[in-house]
VEXVEXGU-968687 format. One line per 5 residues: number of its first residue (from 1); their letters; for each residue x, y, z of N, C-alpha, C. Coordinates in nm, 4 decimals. Each point is the difference from the previous one (the first is absolute). Layout:
VEXVEXGU-968687
NUM> a> X:Y:Z:X:Y:Z:X:Y:Z  ...
This chain:
VEXVEXGU-968687
1> ldmnd> -1.5103:-0.1182:-0.1693:-0.0656:-0.1289:0.0125:-0.1033:-0.0056:0.1108  0.0068:0.1005:0.0917:-0.0985:0.0007:0.1075:-0.0288:0.1441:0.0407  -0.1165:0.0192:0.0640:-0.0391:0.1324:0.0479:-0.0743:-0.0190:0.1312  0.0272:0.0873:0.0957:-0.0723:-0.0094:0.1266:-0.1191:0.0963:0.0013  -0.0720:0.0022:0.1124:-0.1206:0.0824:0.0098:0.0295:0.1502:0.0010
6> rgesc> 0.1250:0.0383:0.0232:0.0382:0.1418:-0.0013:0.0429:0.0460:-0.1390  -0.0056:-0.0913:-0.0970:0.0375:0.0354:-0.1361:0.1479:-0.0122:-0.0284  0.0787:-0.0457:0.0976:0.1430:-0.0219:-0.0219:0.0170:-0.1268:-0.0828  0.0986:-0.0011:-0.0874:0.0217:-0.1141:-0.0887:0.1446:-0.0466:0.0074  0.0205:-0.1264:-0.0328:0.1357:-0.0536:-0.0087:0.0104:-0.0864:-0.1245
11> gfvdi> 0.1219:-0.0213:-0.0437:0.0239:-0.0816:-0.1183:0.1461:0.0064:-0.0382  0.0270:0.0182:-0.1284:0.1376:0.0046:-0.0470:0.0060:0.0778:-0.1304  0.1194:0.0416:-0.0349:0.0271:0.0551:-0.1323:0.1112:-0.0830:-0.0605  -0.0113:-0.0285:-0.1278:0.1044:-0.0732:-0.0715:0.1029:0.0985:-0.0519  0.1275:-0.0342:0.0189:0.1076:0.0814:-0.0558:0.0902:-0.0907:-0.0815
16> lvgkt> 0.0517:0.0523:-0.1080:0.0878:-0.0765:-0.0871:0.1448:0.0311:0.0381  0.0733:-0.1054:0.0392:0.1415:0.0122:0.0343:0.0759:-0.0868:-0.1000  0.0657:0.0634:-0.0970:0.0611:-0.0760:-0.1089:-0.1113:-0.0647:-0.0804  0.0038:-0.1329:-0.0067:-0.1061:-0.0743:-0.0702:-0.0947:-0.0696:0.0970  0.0170:0.0303:0.1291:-0.0805:-0.0654:0.1025:-0.1011:0.0976:0.0595
21> tnrlp> -0.1235:-0.0482:0.0164:-0.1027:0.0802:0.0654:-0.0031:-0.0362:0.1478  0.0179:0.0996:0.0846:-0.0082:-0.0182:0.1447:-0.1178:0.0794:0.0530  -0.0471:-0.0397:0.1181:-0.1134:0.0679:0.0625:0.0446:0.0754:0.1241  -0.0598:0.1157:0.0192:0.0208:0.0781:0.1213:-0.1328:0.0085:0.0742  -0.0029:-0.0306:0.1308:-0.1246:0.0084:0.0764:-0.0389:0.1460:0.0209
26> cfwqp> -0.1294:0.0291:-0.0142:-0.0470:0.1386:0.0054:-0.1213:0.0162:0.0900  -0.0212:0.1256:0.0375:-0.1126:0.0406:0.0824:-0.0541:0.1309:-0.0573  -0.1312:0.0081:-0.0127:-0.0658:0.1225:-0.0466:-0.0982:0.0446:0.1070  -0.0012:0.1289:0.0285:-0.0960:0.0565:0.0939:-0.0777:0.1086:-0.0737  -0.1332:-0.0034:0.0078:-0.0771:0.0996:-0.0753:0.0210:0.1411:0.0534
31> eatqy> 0.0127:0.0922:-0.0929:0.0082:0.1424:0.0338:-0.1044:0.0701:-0.0853  -0.1078:0.0443:0.0639:-0.1106:0.0655:-0.0710:-0.0514:-0.0882:-0.1134  -0.0233:-0.1270:0.0314:-0.0515:-0.1033:-0.0914:0.0941:-0.0314:-0.1164  0.1244:0.0442:0.0070:0.0983:-0.0306:-0.1040:0.1081:-0.0920:0.0581  0.0583:-0.0814:-0.0842:0.1091:-0.0889:0.0407:0.1244:0.0376:-0.0801
36> etvvi> 0.0433:0.1235:0.0125:0.1096:0.0499:-0.0813:0.1370:-0.0385:0.0549  0.0122:-0.0173:0.1312:0.1300:-0.0267:0.0606:0.0138:-0.1473:0.0332  0.1041:-0.0616:-0.0511:0.0306:-0.1384:0.0321:0.1184:-0.0005:0.0961  -0.0103:-0.0810:0.1049:0.1074:-0.0137:0.0982:0.0609:-0.1384:-0.0172  0.1297:-0.0053:-0.0271:0.0702:-0.1281:-0.0097:0.0302:-0.0462:0.1420
41> lpvpd> -0.0426:-0.1213:0.0332:0.0210:-0.0538:0.1342:0.1442:-0.0484:0.0162  0.0571:0.0112:0.1202:0.1394:-0.0417:0.0212:0.0152:-0.1517:-0.0054  0.1159:-0.0457:-0.0486:0.0354:-0.1422:-0.0052:0.1473:-0.0143:0.0374  0.0444:-0.1201:0.0384:0.1421:-0.0203:0.0310:0.0881:0.0222:-0.1239  0.1263:0.0292:0.0223:0.0942:0.0248:-0.1094:0.0138:-0.1186:-0.0956
46> stisa> -0.0166:-0.1224:0.0505:0.0179:-0.1192:-0.0835:-0.1210:-0.0323:-0.0870  -0.1003:0.0891:-0.0041:-0.1246:-0.0242:-0.0734:0.0164:0.0327:-0.1482  -0.0492:-0.0931:-0.0853:-0.0014:0.0285:-0.1436:-0.1409:0.0291:-0.0508  -0.1009:-0.0451:0.0752:-0.1379:0.0221:-0.0398:-0.0882:-0.0188:0.1235  -0.1122:0.0729:0.0071:-0.0908:-0.0133:0.1136:-0.1385:0.0475:-0.0396
51> salam> -0.1000:-0.0418:0.0767:-0.1366:0.0419:-0.0292:-0.0817:0.0087:0.1280  -0.0857:0.1006:0.0075:-0.0968:0.0146:0.1084:-0.1312:-0.0596:-0.0499  -0.0555:-0.0962:0.0741:-0.1166:-0.0743:-0.0491:-0.1308:0.0306:0.0719  0.0061:0.0346:0.1284:-0.1238:0.0213:0.0759:0.0262:0.0989:0.1130  -0.1073:0.0659:0.0442:0.0139:0.0933:0.1116:-0.1277:0.0028:0.0818
56> nnrgv> 0.0143:0.0402:0.1260:-0.1184:0.0116:0.0849:-0.0327:0.1471:0.0255  -0.1035:0.0243:0.0805:-0.0446:0.1372:0.0239:0.0947:0.0808:0.0873  0.0931:-0.0654:0.0684:0.1020:0.0719:0.0774:0.1154:0.0445:-0.0895  0.0005:-0.0480:-0.1251:0.1071:0.0361:-0.0925:0.1162:-0.0960:-0.0002  -0.0124:-0.1140:0.0708:0.1049:-0.1025:-0.0035:-0.0107:-0.0715:-0.1347
61> ivgyy> 0.1135:-0.0153:-0.0664:0.0058:-0.0582:-0.1345:0.0815:-0.1285:0.0051  -0.0432:-0.1033:-0.0734:0.0758:-0.1256:-0.0067:0.0328:-0.0330:-0.1449  0.1021:-0.0825:-0.0178:0.0410:-0.0394:-0.1341:0.1233:-0.0883:0.0046  0.0914:0.0247:-0.0928:0.1202:-0.0826:-0.0082:0.1136:0.0796:-0.0629  0.1213:-0.0561:0.0141:0.1150:0.0551:-0.0707:0.0893:-0.1140:-0.0455
66> ntveg> 0.0662:0.0192:-0.1135:0.0929:-0.0981:-0.0563:0.1417:0.0509:0.0209  0.0869:-0.0888:0.0489:0.1385:0.0386:0.0253:0.0877:-0.0313:-0.1210  0.1211:0.0533:-0.0014:0.0944:-0.0277:-0.1078:0.0368:-0.1481:-0.0030  -0.0163:-0.0693:0.1127:0.0270:-0.1448:0.0057:-0.1125:-0.0825:-0.0608  -0.1116:0.0642:-0.0365:-0.1124:-0.0706:-0.0615:-0.1040:-0.0486:0.0986
71> ttlac> 0.0051:0.0457:0.1231:-0.0963:-0.0401:0.1026:-0.1163:0.0984:0.0044  -0.1208:-0.0528:0.0125:-0.1191:0.0829:0.0188:-0.0382:-0.0068:0.1466  -0.0138:0.1167:0.0646:-0.0284:0.0058:0.1432:-0.1217:0.0875:0.0283  -0.0815:-0.0429:0.0968:-0.1186:0.0753:0.0414:0.0421:0.1198:0.0841  -0.0745:0.1092:-0.0142:0.0324:0.1207:0.0766:-0.1251:0.0826:0.0240
76> kweps> 0.0161:0.1030:0.0828:-0.1075:0.0973:0.0207:0.0628:0.1381:0.0169  -0.0822:0.1012:-0.0186:0.0408:0.1381:0.0197:-0.0949:0.0613:0.1029  0.0564:0.0478:0.1117:-0.0780:0.0624:0.1074:-0.0038:0.1509:-0.0214  -0.1182:0.0621:0.0122:-0.0060:0.1457:-0.0138:0.0632:0.0685:0.1211  0.0624:0.1134:-0.0242:0.0572:0.0798:0.1081:-0.0147:0.1469:-0.0383
81> drghs> 0.0398:0.0879:0.0887:-0.0111:0.1426:-0.0309:0.1011:0.0427:-0.1065  0.0932:-0.0900:-0.0375:0.0985:0.0300:-0.1044:-0.0207:-0.0884:-0.1233  -0.1201:-0.0476:-0.0228:-0.0279:-0.0862:-0.1157:-0.0294:-0.1414:0.0452  0.0607:-0.0956:-0.0656:-0.0162:-0.1410:0.0356:0.1373:-0.0592:0.0305  0.0060:-0.0880:0.0998:0.1251:-0.0688:0.0305:-0.0121:-0.1468:-0.0410
86> fvdlk> 0.1083:-0.0548:-0.0522:0.0052:-0.1372:-0.0508:0.0174:-0.0979:0.1161  -0.0753:-0.1124:-0.0039:0.0131:-0.1075:0.0989:0.0103:-0.1326:-0.0754  0.1096:-0.0712:0.0190:0.0190:-0.1319:-0.0609:-0.0743:-0.1033:0.0842  -0.0888:-0.0775:-0.0601:-0.0742:-0.1030:0.0732:0.0795:-0.1291:0.0138  0.1222:-0.0017:-0.0538:0.0960:-0.1098:0.0165:-0.0570:-0.1359:-0.0419
91> tsgva> -0.0710:0.0011:-0.1136:-0.0619:-0.1217:-0.0520:0.0079:0.0005:-0.1516  0.0381:-0.1129:-0.0577:-0.0036:-0.0139:-0.1457:-0.1433:0.0096:-0.0475  -0.0206:0.0689:-0.1102:-0.1333:0.0102:-0.0570:-0.0511:0.1420:-0.0037  -0.1324:0.0117:0.0029:-0.0689:0.1268:-0.0227:-0.1050:0.0212:0.1081  -0.0084:0.1216:0.0547:-0.1112:0.0371:0.0876:-0.1099:0.0529:-0.0916
96> rginv> -0.1167:-0.0657:-0.0005:-0.1049:0.0313:-0.0978:-0.1183:0.0777:0.0549  -0.0206:-0.0036:0.1308:-0.1171:0.0668:0.0545:0.0215:0.0433:0.1435  -0.0720:0.1040:0.0409:0.0060:0.0501:0.1377:-0.1383:0.0517:0.0380  -0.0398:-0.0256:0.1240:-0.1306:0.0509:0.0435:0.0167:0.1158:0.0973  -0.1096:0.0482:0.0551:0.0008:0.1199:0.0830:0.0732:-0.0208:0.1321
101> idqiv> 0.0128:-0.1216:0.0480:0.0743:-0.0241:0.1242:0.1412:-0.0512:-0.0291  0.0480:0.0287:-0.1195:0.1384:-0.0292:-0.0411:0.0339:-0.1488:-0.0089  -0.1003:-0.0878:-0.0154:0.0295:-0.1390:-0.0317:0.0383:-0.0032:-0.1472  0.1103:-0.0680:-0.0315:0.0526:-0.0056:-0.1360:-0.0026:-0.1442:-0.0475  -0.0371:-0.0229:-0.1267:0.0070:-0.1340:-0.0579:0.0914:0.0035:-0.1217
106> ggsdk> 0.0592:-0.1154:-0.0270:0.0878:-0.0105:-0.1158:0.0732:-0.1321:0.0029  0.1058:-0.0070:-0.0780:0.0793:-0.1215:-0.0047:0.0628:-0.0175:-0.1362  0.0339:-0.1248:-0.0282:0.0630:-0.0346:-0.1269:-0.0795:-0.1122:-0.0650  0.0549:-0.0585:-0.1066:-0.0694:-0.1114:-0.0651:-0.0060:-0.1231:0.0901  0.0888:-0.0070:0.0999:0.0093:-0.1192:0.0841:-0.0620:0.0161:0.1383
111> ssyvw> -0.0282:0.1240:0.0415:-0.0510:0.0198:0.1352:-0.0854:0.1260:0.0074  -0.0868:0.0029:0.1007:-0.0851:0.1162:0.0246:0.0093:0.0370:0.1466  -0.0019:0.1325:0.0253:0.0171:0.0481:0.1359:-0.1015:0.1073:0.0331  -0.0182:0.0192:0.1318:-0.0686:0.1177:0.0510:0.0928:0.0599:0.1051  0.0191:0.1324:-0.0094:0.0780:0.0721:0.0996:-0.1005:0.0696:0.0907
116> qcger> 0.0167:-0.0190:0.1309:-0.0928:0.0583:0.0961:0.0796:0.0382:0.1240  -0.0172:0.1212:0.0479:0.0715:0.0498:0.1185:0.1510:-0.0166:-0.0147  0.0511:0.0220:-0.1208:0.1433:-0.0069:-0.0234:0.0571:-0.1399:-0.0154  -0.0839:-0.1028:0.0060:0.0464:-0.1380:-0.0135:-0.0574:-0.0630:-0.1264  0.0810:-0.0851:-0.0651:-0.0440:-0.0715:-0.1195:-0.0496:-0.1376:0.0409
121> hdlsa> -0.1156:-0.0385:-0.0557:-0.0573:-0.1320:0.0277:-0.0176:-0.0736:-0.1323  0.0472:-0.1236:-0.0050:-0.0092:-0.0832:-0.1195:-0.1414:-0.0559:-0.0093  -0.0717:0.0348:-0.1051:-0.1388:-0.0450:-0.0130:-0.0126:-0.1485:-0.0309  0.1071:-0.0625:-0.0510:-0.0084:-0.1438:-0.0254:-0.0061:-0.0773:0.1313  0.0392:0.0649:0.1101:-0.0068:-0.0645:0.1306:-0.1371:0.0174:0.0660
126> vngfs> -0.0837:0.0869:-0.0564:-0.1321:0.0241:0.0570:-0.0922:-0.1162:-0.0353  -0.0703:-0.0491:0.0985:-0.0901:-0.1136:-0.0205:-0.1017:0.0318:-0.1086  -0.0075:-0.0842:-0.1001:-0.0983:0.0155:-0.1067:0.0531:0.0731:-0.1215  0.1108:0.0715:0.0135:0.0505:0.0753:-0.1149:0.0494:-0.0937:-0.1093  0.0802:-0.1000:0.0364:0.0517:-0.0909:-0.1023:-0.1117:-0.0863:-0.0587
131> esgal> -0.0994:-0.0346:0.0819:-0.1122:-0.0795:-0.0512:-0.0836:0.0792:-0.0995  -0.0007:0.1330:0.0139:-0.0818:0.0813:-0.0899:0.0616:0.0077:-0.1391  0.1275:-0.0383:-0.0099:0.0674:0.0043:-0.1289:0.0452:0.1394:-0.0380  -0.0115:0.0975:0.0916:0.0400:0.1367:-0.0305:0.1517:0.0088:-0.0102  0.0475:0.0588:-0.1083:0.1430:0.0122:-0.0213:0.0502:0.1422:0.0149
136> rvlai> -0.0743:0.0966:-0.0469:0.0479:0.1378:-0.0015:-0.1052:0.0926:0.0590  0.0409:0.0762:0.1022:-0.0918:0.0971:0.0582:0.0077:0.1287:-0.0798  -0.1146:0.0641:-0.0180:-0.0085:0.1185:-0.0850:-0.0356:0.1267:0.0763  -0.0851:-0.0110:0.1014:-0.0487:0.1187:0.0701:-0.0519:-0.0399:0.1368  -0.0130:0.1011:0.0872:-0.0563:-0.0230:0.1330:-0.1039:0.1078:0.0281
141> gylgd> -0.1140:-0.0417:0.0550:-0.1092:0.0931:0.0274:0.0103:0.0641:0.1377  -0.0927:0.0909:0.0281:-0.0023:0.0725:0.1268:-0.0001:-0.0927:0.1205  -0.0714:-0.1107:-0.0072:-0.0132:-0.0908:0.1141:0.0933:-0.1198:-0.0069  0.0967:0.0021:-0.0922:0.0976:-0.1078:-0.0079:-0.0327:-0.1099:-0.0983  -0.1115:0.0118:-0.0738:-0.0293:-0.0977:-0.1047:0.1096:0.0096:-0.1049
146> ilatg> 0.0474:-0.1144:-0.0483:0.1097:-0.0026:-0.0964:-0.0487:-0.0586:-0.1315  0.0226:0.0736:-0.1082:-0.0325:-0.0475:-0.1339:0.1230:-0.0710:-0.0549  -0.0189:-0.1221:-0.0493:0.1114:-0.0805:-0.0505:-0.0384:-0.0658:-0.1313  0.1010:-0.0389:-0.0761:-0.0207:-0.0754:-0.1224:0.0375:-0.1449:0.0275  -0.0896:-0.0916:-0.0314:0.0246:-0.1419:0.0232:0.0774:-0.0632:-0.1143
151> vdgqk> 0.0383:-0.1250:0.0200:0.0747:-0.0741:-0.1014:-0.0745:-0.0085:-0.1312  -0.1321:-0.0030:0.0074:-0.0821:-0.0101:-0.1197:-0.0257:0.1361:-0.0658  0.0602:0.1078:0.0558:-0.0184:0.1328:-0.0555:-0.1225:0.0719:0.0538  -0.0805:-0.0698:0.0788:-0.1200:0.0612:0.0568:0.0359:0.0862:0.1206  -0.0723:0.1100:0.0175:0.0194:0.0863:0.1155:-0.0677:-0.0638:0.1208
156> qlltp> 0.0640:0.0135:0.1152:-0.0549:-0.0528:0.1243:0.0063:0.1075:0.1065  -0.0989:0.0035:0.0887:-0.0015:0.0934:0.1106:0.0263:-0.0776:0.1275  0.1087:0.0337:0.0684:0.0366:-0.0653:0.1256:-0.0456:0.0911:0.1134  -0.0851:-0.0533:0.0878:-0.0566:0.0781:0.1100:0.0691:-0.0374:0.1292  0.0505:0.0998:0.0760:0.0682:-0.0314:0.1258:-0.0958:-0.0550:0.1042
161> vtalg> 0.0554:-0.0810:0.0887:-0.0739:-0.0559:0.1128:0.0654:0.0559:0.1261  -0.0791:0.0405:0.0967:0.0556:0.0572:0.1229:0.0715:-0.1052:0.0820  0.0738:0.0431:0.1015:0.0703:-0.0905:0.0896:-0.0981:-0.0910:0.0749  -0.1254:0.0441:0.0112:-0.1017:-0.0808:0.0658:-0.0633:-0.1006:-0.0945  0.0453:0.0000:-0.1270:-0.0539:-0.0930:-0.0971:-0.1280:0.0474:-0.0653
166> lnr> -0.0328:0.1272:0.0149:-0.1230:0.0543:-0.0565:0.0300:0.0684:-0.1320  -0.0826:-0.0239:-0.0999:0.0108:0.0792:-0.1237:-0.0551:0.1367:0.0309  0.0550:0.1029:-0.0683:-0.0486:0.1351:0.0269:-0.1437:0.0123:-0.0384
């Protein structure tokens, strides 16, 4: 579902378990311009389905996993010298985008968040976010611009304002 500037890709593969199709989060790294090897990303034991949705140039991947209890939770996978390690973002919903400085956006049908410096911030509390009518965040750009879908289905670009009140 996504590819970074180094040609690394992330996404999922569907597997049939009985009569149910489940997803496994995956990572592909090019080898001599071929994508022959798929790496299944680690997930908790209670996971029934998961997907990798976006990645940045450092190889950090974000997405979600579904538990046997029926909960969908946002997560990320950090690259390491032994592959990728799973990190639970401890939030209901889906992590949909990540930028080069590891800011993550996502949420659920009822809320939208940005994760920055290891902390989650509720975007509905940000001045102007609720007035914009934005309901679901989709992606985040290099400089923190956030692409969102409004109540009317139209895409909106939310531009951050500095602590000094200056637009970038």
